C-alpha positions as CSV (number, residue, x, y, z in Angstrom):
1,M,174.2,87.2,30.2
2,D,173.7,85.6,26.8
3,L,175.8,82.9,25.1
4,L,177.5,82.9,21.8
5,R,178.5,79.6,20.2
6,F,181.0,80.0,17.4
7,I,183.4,77.9,15.4
8,T,186.7,78.6,13.7
9,A,187.5,77.0,10.3
10,G,190.3,77.4,7.8
11,S,193.0,75.5,6.0
12,V,195.8,73.7,7.8
13,D,198.3,76.1,9.4
14,D,196.1,79.1,8.9
15,G,196.3,79.7,12.7
16,K,192.9,78.6,14.1
17,S,194.3,77.1,17.3
18,T,196.7,80.0,17.8
19,L,193.7,82.5,17.3
20,I,191.7,80.8,20.0
21,G,194.7,80.6,22.3
22,R,195.3,84.3,21.8
23,L,191.7,85.1,22.6
24,L,191.9,83.1,25.8
25,Y,195.4,84.5,26.7
26,D,194.7,88.1,26.0
27,S,191.2,88.1,27.6
28,K,192.8,86.5,30.8
29,N,190.7,83.4,30.6
30,I,193.6,81.0,31.2
31,L,194.1,79.5,34.7
32,I,197.5,79.8,36.3
33,D,198.1,76.1,36.2
34,Q,197.2,76.0,32.5
35,L,199.6,78.8,31.8
36,E,202.4,77.1,33.7
37,A,201.8,73.8,31.8
38,L,201.8,75.8,28.6
39,E,205.1,77.5,29.4
40,K,206.6,74.2,30.4
41,S,205.5,72.6,27.1
42,T,207.1,75.3,25.0
43,R,210.2,75.9,27.1
44,N,212.5,74.4,24.4
45,K,211.2,76.5,21.5
46,A,214.0,78.5,19.9
47,N,212.4,81.9,20.3
48,G,211.1,81.2,23.8
49,E,207.5,82.2,22.9
50,V,204.5,80.5,24.4
51,D,202.8,78.2,21.8
52,L,199.2,79.3,22.3
53,A,197.9,76.6,19.8
54,L,198.5,74.0,22.5
55,L,195.6,75.3,24.5
56,T,193.2,73.7,22.0
57,D,195.3,71.0,20.4
58,G,195.0,68.5,23.3
59,L,195.5,65.2,21.5
60,R,199.0,63.8,21.4
61,A,198.8,63.3,17.7
62,E,197.7,66.9,17.2
63,R,200.7,68.2,19.1
64,E,203.1,65.9,17.3
65,Q,201.8,66.8,13.9
66,G,201.0,70.5,14.6
67,I,197.5,70.0,13.3
68,T,193.9,69.9,14.7
69,I,192.3,66.5,14.3
70,D,189.1,66.5,16.5
71,V,186.8,69.4,17.4
72,A,188.1,71.1,20.6
73,Y,185.6,73.0,22.7
74,R,186.7,75.9,24.9
75,Y,184.6,78.1,27.2
76,F,185.3,81.6,28.3
77,T,183.5,84.7,29.6
78,T,183.9,88.4,29.4
79,P,181.9,91.0,31.3
80,K,179.5,91.2,28.3
81,R,179.0,87.7,27.1
82,K,179.7,83.9,27.6
83,F,181.3,82.0,24.7
84,I,181.6,78.4,23.6
85,I,184.3,78.0,20.9
86,A,184.6,75.0,18.6
87,D,188.1,74.7,17.0
88,A,187.4,72.6,13.8
89,P,190.0,70.7,11.9
90,G,191.0,71.9,8.5
91,H,191.9,68.7,6.7
92,V,189.5,67.3,4.1
93,Q,189.3,63.9,5.8
94,Y,187.9,65.6,9.0
95,T,184.9,67.1,7.2
96,R,182.5,65.2,9.6
97,N,184.2,66.7,12.6
98,M,183.7,70.2,11.2
99,I,180.0,69.6,10.4
100,T,179.5,68.3,14.0
101,G,181.1,71.3,15.5
102,A,179.3,73.8,13.2
103,S,175.8,72.3,13.8
104,N,175.1,74.4,16.9
105,A,177.1,77.5,16.0
106,S,175.6,81.0,15.6
107,L,178.8,82.3,14.0
108,I,181.7,81.0,12.0
109,I,185.2,82.5,11.9
110,I,186.8,81.6,8.6
111,L,190.5,82.1,8.7
112,I,192.4,83.1,5.5
113,D,196.2,83.2,5.3
114,A,197.0,86.7,4.0
115,R,199.8,85.2,1.9
116,L,197.6,82.7,0.2
117,G,194.2,84.4,-0.1
118,V,191.0,82.4,-0.8
119,V,191.8,78.8,-1.4
120,E,189.8,75.6,-1.9
121,Q,189.5,74.9,1.8
122,T,188.0,78.4,2.2
123,R,185.3,77.6,-0.3
124,R,184.6,74.2,1.3
125,H,184.2,75.6,4.7
126,S,182.0,78.5,3.4
127,I,179.8,75.9,1.6
128,I,179.4,74.0,4.8
129,A,178.5,77.2,6.6
130,S,175.8,77.9,3.9
131,L,174.5,74.4,4.1
132,L,174.1,74.6,7.8
133,R,172.6,78.1,7.6
134,I,175.1,79.7,10.1
135,P,173.8,83.3,10.2
136,N,177.0,85.2,10.9
137,V,180.3,84.9,9.1
138,V,183.6,86.6,10.1
139,V,186.4,86.4,7.6
140,A,189.6,86.8,9.6
141,V,192.5,87.5,7.4
142,N,195.4,86.2,9.5
143,K,199.2,86.6,9.3
144,M,198.9,90.2,8.3
145,D,202.4,90.7,9.9
146,L,203.9,88.5,7.1
147,V,202.6,90.8,4.4
148,D,203.7,94.0,6.2
149,Y,200.1,94.7,7.2
150,S,199.3,95.6,3.6
151,Q,195.9,97.2,3.0
152,D,196.0,96.2,-0.6
153,V,196.5,92.5,0.2
154,F,193.5,92.7,2.6
155,N,191.3,94.5,0.1
156,N,192.0,92.0,-2.6
157,I,191.0,89.1,-0.3
158,V,187.8,90.9,0.6
159,I,187.0,91.3,-3.1
160,D,187.7,87.6,-3.8
161,Y,185.7,86.3,-0.8
162,A,182.8,88.7,-1.5
163,E,182.3,86.7,-4.8
164,V,182.2,83.4,-2.9
165,A,179.7,84.9,-0.4
166,K,177.5,86.1,-3.2
167,Q,177.4,82.7,-4.9
168,L,176.5,80.9,-1.6
169,G,174.0,83.5,-0.3
170,L,176.0,84.4,2.7
171,R,174.6,87.8,3.8
172,Q,176.1,88.9,7.1
173,V,179.8,88.8,6.4
174,T,182.4,90.8,8.4
175,Y,186.1,91.2,7.4
176,I,188.8,91.7,10.0
177,P,192.6,91.8,9.4
178,I,194.5,90.1,12.3
179,S,197.7,88.6,13.4
180,A,196.9,85.8,15.9
181,L,200.6,85.3,16.7
182,N,201.2,88.9,17.6
183,G,197.7,89.7,18.9
184,D,196.8,92.4,16.3
185,N,193.1,93.1,16.3
186,I,192.3,90.1,18.5
187,V,191.4,91.8,21.8
188,E,192.8,95.3,21.3
189,K,192.9,97.4,18.2
190,S,196.2,97.0,16.4
191,T,198.6,99.9,16.3
192,A,200.1,98.4,13.2
193,I,196.9,98.3,11.2
194,T,195.9,101.9,11.5
195,W,194.0,101.9,8.2
196,F,191.4,99.4,9.5
197,E,188.4,101.3,11.1
198,G,186.4,98.3,12.3
199,K,186.3,96.6,15.7
200,P,188.8,94.1,17.0
201,L,187.6,90.5,16.9
202,L,186.6,90.1,20.6
203,E,184.7,93.4,20.7
204,F,182.8,92.3,17.6
205,L,182.0,88.9,19.1
206,E,180.8,90.6,22.3
207,E,178.4,92.8,20.4
208,V,177.2,90.8,17.4
209,E,173.4,90.2,17.5
210,T,172.2,86.6,18.1
211,G,168.6,87.2,19.0
212,N,167.5,86.6,15.5
213,D,168.6,83.0,15.9
214,I,165.5,82.4,18.1
215,N,162.3,81.8,16.1
216,L,159.3,83.2,18.0
217,D,156.9,82.9,15.0
218,D,156.5,79.1,14.6
219,P,155.4,77.4,17.9
220,R,157.0,74.0,18.2
221,F,157.1,72.0,21.5
222,Q,158.2,68.3,21.7
223,V,157.4,66.3,24.7
224,Q,160.3,64.9,26.6
225,F,158.6,63.6,29.7
226,V,155.0,63.0,30.9
227,I,154.5,64.1,34.6
228,R,152.0,62.1,36.6
229,P,152.6,62.5,40.3
230,Q,149.4,60.6,41.3
231,T,149.6,61.9,44.8
232,E,146.6,62.9,46.9
233,A,147.3,66.6,46.4
234,L,147.9,66.1,42.6
235,H,145.8,63.1,41.9
236,D,144.6,64.3,38.4
237,Y,147.7,66.2,37.4
238,R,149.1,65.5,34.0
239,G,151.8,67.7,32.6
240,Y,153.9,67.5,29.5
241,A,157.5,68.6,30.1
242,G,159.9,69.7,27.4
243,K,161.7,72.5,25.7
244,V,160.0,75.2,23.6
245,I,161.9,74.7,20.4
246,S,160.4,77.9,18.9
247,G,157.5,80.2,19.3
248,I,155.3,81.2,22.3
249,Y,152.7,79.2,24.2
250,R,150.0,80.7,26.4
251,K,146.9,79.5,28.4
252,G,143.9,79.2,26.1
253,D,145.9,78.5,22.9
254,K,144.3,76.1,20.4
255,V,146.8,73.3,19.8
256,R,147.1,70.1,17.8
257,I,148.9,67.0,19.1
258,L,151.0,65.4,16.3
259,P,151.4,62.8,14.9
260,Q,148.0,61.8,16.3
261,G,146.2,64.9,14.8
262,I,144.1,65.6,17.9
263,D,143.0,69.2,18.6
264,T,142.7,70.5,22.2
265,T,143.4,73.7,24.3
266,I,146.2,74.6,26.7
267,A,144.9,74.7,30.3
268,A,148.1,76.2,31.8
269,V,151.8,76.6,31.1
270,E,154.3,76.2,33.9
271,K,157.9,77.1,34.5
272,A,160.0,76.0,37.5
273,G,156.9,74.5,39.1
274,K,154.8,77.6,38.9
275,E,152.1,78.8,36.5
276,V,153.3,81.6,34.2
277,D,151.6,83.8,31.6
278,E,153.6,82.3,28.7
279,L,156.4,80.0,27.7
280,F,158.7,81.0,24.9
281,A,161.8,79.7,23.1
282,P,164.3,78.5,24.3
283,Q,162.7,78.0,27.7
284,S,161.9,74.6,29.2
285,G,158.6,74.1,31.0
286,V,155.4,72.2,31.3
287,I,152.2,72.4,29.2
288,R,148.9,71.2,30.6
289,L,145.9,70.5,28.4
290,T,142.2,70.7,29.0
291,E,141.7,67.1,27.9
292,D,143.3,63.8,28.8
293,I,145.0,62.6,25.6
294,D,147.4,59.7,25.1
295,I,150.6,61.6,24.6
296,S,154.1,60.2,25.0
297,R,157.8,61.2,24.6
298,G,158.5,62.5,21.2
299,D,155.0,63.8,20.4
300,S,154.7,67.4,19.3
301,I,152.3,70.1,20.6
302,V,151.8,72.8,17.9
303,K,149.3,75.5,17.3
304,T,146.4,74.7,15.0
305,D,147.0,77.9,12.9
306,N,150.7,77.2,12.3
307,L,151.3,73.5,11.4
308,P,154.6,71.8,10.6
309,L,155.0,69.1,8.0
310,L,154.1,65.5,8.7
311,S,155.4,62.6,6.7
312,N,157.2,59.3,6.9
313,E,159.1,59.8,3.6
314,L,161.7,62.5,3.8
315,E,164.0,64.1,1.3
316,V,167.3,64.8,3.1
317,L,170.9,65.8,2.8
318,L,173.1,63.2,4.6
319,C,176.6,63.8,5.8
320,W,178.0,60.3,6.3
321,L,180.0,60.1,9.5
322,D,180.9,56.4,9.8
323,E,183.8,54.4,8.7
324,K,181.4,51.7,7.4
325,P,179.8,52.8,4.1
326,L,176.1,53.6,3.7
327,I,174.3,50.9,1.7
328,P,170.8,51.9,0.5
329,G,168.2,49.6,2.1
330,N,170.0,49.4,5.4
331,K,168.0,50.0,8.6
332,Y,168.8,52.7,11.1
333,L,167.3,54.6,14.0
334,L,166.5,58.2,13.3
335,Q,166.8,60.5,16.4
336,H,164.8,63.8,15.9
337,N,165.1,65.8,19.1
338,S,163.4,63.5,21.7
339,R,161.6,61.3,19.1
340,L,163.3,58.1,18.1
341,V,161.9,56.1,15.1
342,K,163.1,53.2,12.9
343,A,164.2,54.3,9.4
344,V,165.5,53.0,6.1
345,V,167.6,54.9,3.6
346,R,165.6,54.1,0.5
347,N,167.8,55.5,-2.3
348,V,170.6,57.9,-2.9
349,E,170.0,60.4,-5.7
350,Y,173.4,62.2,-6.0
351,K,176.5,63.2,-4.2
352,L,177.2,66.8,-3.4
353,D,180.7,68.1,-4.1
354,V,181.5,70.2,-0.9
355,N,184.1,72.1,-2.9
356,S,181.8,73.3,-5.6
357,L,178.2,72.4,-4.7
358,Q,178.0,70.4,-8.0
359,Q,175.8,67.3,-8.1
360,Q,177.8,64.2,-9.0
361,P,176.6,60.6,-9.6
362,V,177.2,58.1,-6.8
363,E,179.5,55.4,-7.7
364,G,179.3,52.4,-5.3
365,N,178.5,53.0,-1.7
366,V,178.5,56.3,0.2
367,R,181.7,56.7,2.2
368,L,183.0,58.7,5.2
369,N,182.7,62.5,4.9
370,E,180.5,62.4,1.7
371,V,177.4,64.5,1.5
372,V,174.5,63.0,-0.5
373,K,170.9,63.7,-1.3
374,A,168.8,60.7,-0.2
375,V,165.2,59.6,0.7
376,I,164.6,58.2,4.1
377,K,161.5,56.2,5.0
378,T,160.5,56.1,8.7
379,A,158.3,53.6,10.5
380,S,156.0,56.3,11.9
381,P,155.4,59.8,10.7
382,L,157.9,62.6,11.6
383,V,156.8,66.1,12.6
384,Y,159.3,68.5,11.0
385,D,160.0,71.7,9.2
386,P,162.5,72.2,6.3
387,Y,166.0,72.9,7.7
388,T,166.0,76.2,5.8
389,K,163.0,77.3,7.8
390,L,163.7,76.0,11.2
391,S,167.0,74.1,11.8
392,A,166.0,72.6,15.2
393,T,163.1,70.6,13.7
394,G,164.7,70.2,10.3
395,S,167.7,68.2,11.5
396,A,168.3,64.8,12.9
397,I,170.9,62.0,13.2
398,L,171.0,58.4,12.0
399,I,172.1,55.8,14.5
400,D,173.4,52.3,13.8
401,E,171.0,49.8,15.6
402,T,173.8,47.4,16.4
403,S,176.6,49.6,17.6
404,N,174.5,52.6,18.7
405,S,177.1,54.9,17.0
406,T,176.0,58.0,15.1
407,V,176.5,57.3,11.4
408,A,175.0,60.4,9.7
409,A,173.9,64.0,10.2
410,V,170.6,64.7,8.5
411,L,169.3,67.9,7.0
412,I,165.6,67.6,6.0
413,K,164.9,69.3,2.7
């Protein structure tokens, strides 16, 4: 059974948390004790309805203010697929939380209030989706019950958003009219929206293709651990354990060890302690080589006929996540999968307006939630691909050396 990671995004009060609560409630993925606690929390509501938003808004401040502040993750399963949902906050000041939640998503649900249509927050979240190359976009037009389930209202929103999608290069966009509060087109087809011929949301999520998220064309393997048992039975055994980020590896493949630049051949590939014919993404396994080479954690094994880029000077987009501002020249640690290197942010070229994608001059230091184009210099060469080609090797994080806190998300240009 495969897994779909998706994120919900939208303006404040568009109904993101209610939508997720409705998905869990109607698909019977709520435990009895959760349901009892939910009913107890909303017992005093005037209409007596269960407030489904409380399933995801777990922080006290979220419940008091009726907003989502941090990214809430929820897990549920249907007979067809497993799901991990990230409920992202809609406020501008929580942009960093949304980028964090969206970084691993294969699909984004952008909620639009049927009464308000496409607003600034819709554009901002769509821009973030395009920057992060999220392959599938679902535009859920919510609160259709408040516009009398009008087909004209829905069609006008589709026309408006199609223009946004065209500008940003979003190709796989699906539009679904819903009412999260009433459950219309969430799990079952709505009897009130008879003019809509598409699938309800859950059915679409169960069937949407995610296999194209896995790159089998560009072999990338980064060593996480060197296995040297040094027992009598395995005296000369030397294996390199890690996860196949992309591509396929087989015995006999000609490979290059980077950043050292040494060429060799694969002697065997292993999975779960046994030799196999091939290792492919996203499997974890062990690669053994025909020669003994000085390889350590963070080194890459790639095929000689398909090489990534290698450099210690990187052009990047930085999303600043820290309360302390970014000052060019400051030293950080750059974590790139299992490789950790020292790095310096050399200069900041411009700031990217996440509401319009316009480039703006940087005045003063880079502050929380700002996205900037910068140049990073690393102490040793980094093995990478552009984020637009392969996000797993084209992304990283910056870490503050003193506090060990993550201060920036990095997209390598």
